[in-house]
PyMOL commands that place a pseudoatom at each C-alpha (Angstrom):
pseudoatom trace, name=CA, resn=UNK, resi=1, chain=A, elem=C, hetatm=0, pos=[26.980, 113.083, 66.935]
pseudoatom trace, name=CA, resn=UNK, resi=2, chain=A, elem=C, hetatm=0, pos=[24.928, 112.939, 70.124]
pseudoatom trace, name=CA, resn=UNK, resi=3, chain=A, elem=C, hetatm=0, pos=[25.147, 109.155, 70.094]
pseudoatom trace, name=CA, resn=UNK, resi=4, chain=A, elem=C, hetatm=0, pos=[28.933, 109.309, 69.814]
pseudoatom trace, name=CA, resn=UNK, resi=5, chain=A, elem=C, hetatm=0, pos=[29.172, 111.738, 72.726]
pseudoatom trace, name=CA, resn=UNK, resi=6, chain=A, elem=C, hetatm=0, pos=[26.921, 109.493, 74.820]
pseudoatom trace, name=CA, resn=UNK, resi=7, chain=A, elem=C, hetatm=0, pos=[29.052, 106.443, 73.977]
pseudoatom trace, name=CA, resn=UNK, resi=8, chain=A, elem=C, hetatm=0, pos=[32.242, 108.262, 75.004]
pseudoatom trace, name=CA, resn=UNK, resi=9, chain=A, elem=C, hetatm=0, pos=[30.724, 109.376, 78.296]
pseudoatom trace, name=CA, resn=UNK, resi=10, chain=A, elem=C, hetatm=0, pos=[29.506, 105.835, 78.982]
pseudoatom trace, name=CA, resn=UNK, resi=11, chain=A, elem=C, hetatm=0, pos=[32.954, 104.386, 78.210]
pseudoatom trace, name=CA, resn=UNK, resi=12, chain=A, elem=C, hetatm=0, pos=[34.661, 106.935, 80.451]
pseudoatom trace, name=CA, resn=UNK, resi=13, chain=A, elem=C, hetatm=0, pos=[32.247, 106.212, 83.294]
pseudoatom trace, name=CA, resn=UNK, resi=14, chain=A, elem=C, hetatm=0, pos=[32.802, 102.459, 83.058]
pseudoatom trace, name=CA, resn=UNK, resi=15, chain=A, elem=C, hetatm=0, pos=[36.584, 102.771, 82.653]
pseudoatom trace, name=CA, resn=UNK, resi=16, chain=A, elem=C, hetatm=0, pos=[36.546, 101.420, 79.092]
pseudoatom trace, name=CA, resn=UNK, resi=17, chain=A, elem=C, hetatm=0, pos=[37.791, 104.713, 77.703]
pseudoatom trace, name=CA, resn=UNK, resi=18, chain=A, elem=C, hetatm=0, pos=[41.404, 103.900, 78.570]
pseudoatom trace, name=CA, resn=UNK, resi=19, chain=A, elem=C, hetatm=0, pos=[43.672, 104.462, 75.586]
pseudoatom trace, name=CA, resn=UNK, resi=20, chain=A, elem=C, hetatm=0, pos=[47.316, 103.874, 74.891]
pseudoatom trace, name=CA, resn=UNK, resi=21, chain=A, elem=C, hetatm=0, pos=[49.932, 106.494, 75.653]
pseudoatom trace, name=CA, resn=UNK, resi=22, chain=A, elem=C, hetatm=0, pos=[50.108, 107.514, 71.999]
pseudoatom trace, name=CA, resn=UNK, resi=23, chain=A, elem=C, hetatm=0, pos=[46.432, 108.521, 71.903]
pseudoatom trace, name=CA, resn=UNK, resi=24, chain=A, elem=C, hetatm=0, pos=[46.388, 110.382, 75.217]
pseudoatom trace, name=CA, resn=UNK, resi=25, chain=A, elem=C, hetatm=0, pos=[46.492, 114.168, 75.173]
pseudoatom trace, name=CA, resn=UNK, resi=26, chain=A, elem=C, hetatm=0, pos=[48.696, 115.807, 77.791]
pseudoatom trace, name=CA, resn=UNK, resi=27, chain=A, elem=C, hetatm=0, pos=[46.687, 118.958, 78.555]
pseudoatom trace, name=CA, resn=UNK, resi=28, chain=A, elem=C, hetatm=0, pos=[46.590, 121.473, 81.380]
pseudoatom trace, name=CA, resn=UNK, resi=29, chain=A, elem=C, hetatm=0, pos=[43.574, 122.959, 83.181]
pseudoatom trace, name=CA, resn=UNK, resi=30, chain=A, elem=C, hetatm=0, pos=[42.838, 125.333, 80.280]
pseudoatom trace, name=CA, resn=UNK, resi=31, chain=A, elem=C, hetatm=0, pos=[42.615, 122.412, 77.794]
pseudoatom trace, name=CA, resn=UNK, resi=32, chain=A, elem=C, hetatm=0, pos=[45.914, 123.431, 76.200]
pseudoatom trace, name=CA, resn=UNK, resi=33, chain=A, elem=C, hetatm=0, pos=[48.895, 121.252, 75.344]
pseudoatom trace, name=CA, resn=UNK, resi=34, chain=A, elem=C, hetatm=0, pos=[51.485, 121.212, 78.123]
pseudoatom trace, name=CA, resn=UNK, resi=35, chain=A, elem=C, hetatm=0, pos=[54.418, 121.150, 75.708]
pseudoatom trace, name=CA, resn=UNK, resi=36, chain=A, elem=C, hetatm=0, pos=[53.373, 123.739, 73.113]
pseudoatom trace, name=CA, resn=UNK, resi=37, chain=A, elem=C, hetatm=0, pos=[50.628, 125.644, 75.010]
pseudoatom trace, name=CA, resn=UNK, resi=38, chain=A, elem=C, hetatm=0, pos=[48.424, 125.414, 71.904]
pseudoatom trace, name=CA, resn=UNK, resi=39, chain=A, elem=C, hetatm=0, pos=[44.694, 124.799, 72.140]
pseudoatom trace, name=CA, resn=UNK, resi=40, chain=A, elem=C, hetatm=0, pos=[43.533, 121.300, 71.236]
pseudoatom trace, name=CA, resn=UNK, resi=41, chain=A, elem=C, hetatm=0, pos=[41.570, 121.520, 67.961]
pseudoatom trace, name=CA, resn=UNK, resi=42, chain=A, elem=C, hetatm=0, pos=[37.937, 120.464, 67.918]
pseudoatom trace, name=CA, resn=UNK, resi=43, chain=A, elem=C, hetatm=0, pos=[36.200, 119.300, 64.733]
pseudoatom trace, name=CA, resn=UNK, resi=44, chain=A, elem=C, hetatm=0, pos=[33.462, 121.455, 63.275]
pseudoatom trace, name=CA, resn=UNK, resi=45, chain=A, elem=C, hetatm=0, pos=[30.792, 118.753, 63.211]
pseudoatom trace, name=CA, resn=UNK, resi=46, chain=A, elem=C, hetatm=0, pos=[27.555, 120.070, 61.734]
pseudoatom trace, name=CA, resn=UNK, resi=47, chain=A, elem=C, hetatm=0, pos=[24.377, 119.725, 63.781]
pseudoatom trace, name=CA, resn=UNK, resi=48, chain=A, elem=C, hetatm=0, pos=[22.201, 118.073, 62.595]
pseudoatom trace, name=CA, resn=UNK, resi=49, chain=A, elem=C, hetatm=0, pos=[24.494, 115.761, 60.653]
pseudoatom trace, name=CA, resn=UNK, resi=50, chain=A, elem=C, hetatm=0, pos=[23.566, 115.599, 56.943]
pseudoatom trace, name=CA, resn=UNK, resi=51, chain=A, elem=C, hetatm=0, pos=[23.493, 112.005, 55.648]
pseudoatom trace, name=CA, resn=UNK, resi=52, chain=A, elem=C, hetatm=0, pos=[25.899, 112.951, 52.836]
pseudoatom trace, name=CA, resn=UNK, resi=53, chain=A, elem=C, hetatm=0, pos=[28.619, 113.919, 55.359]
pseudoatom trace, name=CA, resn=UNK, resi=54, chain=A, elem=C, hetatm=0, pos=[28.171, 111.241, 58.015]
pseudoatom trace, name=CA, resn=UNK, resi=55, chain=A, elem=C, hetatm=0, pos=[30.804, 108.970, 56.430]
pseudoatom trace, name=CA, resn=UNK, resi=56, chain=A, elem=C, hetatm=0, pos=[33.488, 111.633, 56.961]
pseudoatom trace, name=CA, resn=UNK, resi=57, chain=A, elem=C, hetatm=0, pos=[33.086, 111.444, 60.738]
pseudoatom trace, name=CA, resn=UNK, resi=58, chain=A, elem=C, hetatm=0, pos=[33.106, 107.652, 61.152]
pseudoatom trace, name=CA, resn=UNK, resi=59, chain=A, elem=C, hetatm=0, pos=[36.126, 105.557, 62.070]
pseudoatom trace, name=CA, resn=UNK, resi=60, chain=A, elem=C, hetatm=0, pos=[37.674, 103.239, 59.502]
pseudoatom trace, name=CA, resn=UNK, resi=61, chain=A, elem=C, hetatm=0, pos=[37.461, 99.530, 60.318]
pseudoatom trace, name=CA, resn=UNK, resi=62, chain=A, elem=C, hetatm=0, pos=[40.577, 97.308, 60.189]
pseudoatom trace, name=CA, resn=UNK, resi=63, chain=A, elem=C, hetatm=0, pos=[39.191, 95.606, 57.075]
pseudoatom trace, name=CA, resn=UNK, resi=64, chain=A, elem=C, hetatm=0, pos=[38.862, 98.963, 55.340]
pseudoatom trace, name=CA, resn=UNK, resi=65, chain=A, elem=C, hetatm=0, pos=[42.423, 99.878, 56.344]
pseudoatom trace, name=CA, resn=UNK, resi=66, chain=A, elem=C, hetatm=0, pos=[43.786, 96.670, 54.839]
pseudoatom trace, name=CA, resn=UNK, resi=67, chain=A, elem=C, hetatm=0, pos=[41.762, 97.173, 51.650]
pseudoatom trace, name=CA, resn=UNK, resi=68, chain=A, elem=C, hetatm=0, pos=[43.141, 100.694, 51.241]
pseudoatom trace, name=CA, resn=UNK, resi=69, chain=A, elem=C, hetatm=0, pos=[46.688, 99.474, 51.955]
pseudoatom trace, name=CA, resn=UNK, resi=70, chain=A, elem=C, hetatm=0, pos=[46.312, 96.792, 49.270]
pseudoatom trace, name=CA, resn=UNK, resi=71, chain=A, elem=C, hetatm=0, pos=[45.058, 99.369, 46.763]
pseudoatom trace, name=CA, resn=UNK, resi=72, chain=A, elem=C, hetatm=0, pos=[47.958, 101.725, 47.553]
pseudoatom trace, name=CA, resn=UNK, resi=73, chain=A, elem=C, hetatm=0, pos=[50.407, 98.845, 47.165]
pseudoatom trace, name=CA, resn=UNK, resi=74, chain=A, elem=C, hetatm=0, pos=[48.837, 97.876, 43.830]
pseudoatom trace, name=CA, resn=UNK, resi=75, chain=A, elem=C, hetatm=0, pos=[49.118, 101.441, 42.555]
pseudoatom trace, name=CA, resn=UNK, resi=76, chain=A, elem=C, hetatm=0, pos=[52.759, 101.604, 43.703]
pseudoatom trace, name=CA, resn=UNK, resi=77, chain=A, elem=C, hetatm=0, pos=[53.622, 98.307, 41.969]
pseudoatom trace, name=CA, resn=UNK, resi=78, chain=A, elem=C, hetatm=0, pos=[51.863, 99.275, 38.740]
pseudoatom trace, name=CA, resn=UNK, resi=79, chain=A, elem=C, hetatm=0, pos=[53.767, 102.521, 38.498]
for i in range(1, 79): cmd.bond("trace and resi %d" % i, "trace and resi %d" % (i + 1))
show_as sticks, trace
zoom trace
């Protein structure tokens, strides 16, 4: 988790942290949504990270997304 935080800070410092409009959060000074005034949720990541749970906090690669889509399509067709 510390490595991920360090990578985000490094990306923000170098300007690589720019995301599309869909992924940007429109928040005010209190870290609340401007439209609904609700607090932005933060994940409860355990420290230290147990090896059995690390996979739940990793991003899915495009290859994994396509594999899952193919499996879902296969299940849909077989039904």
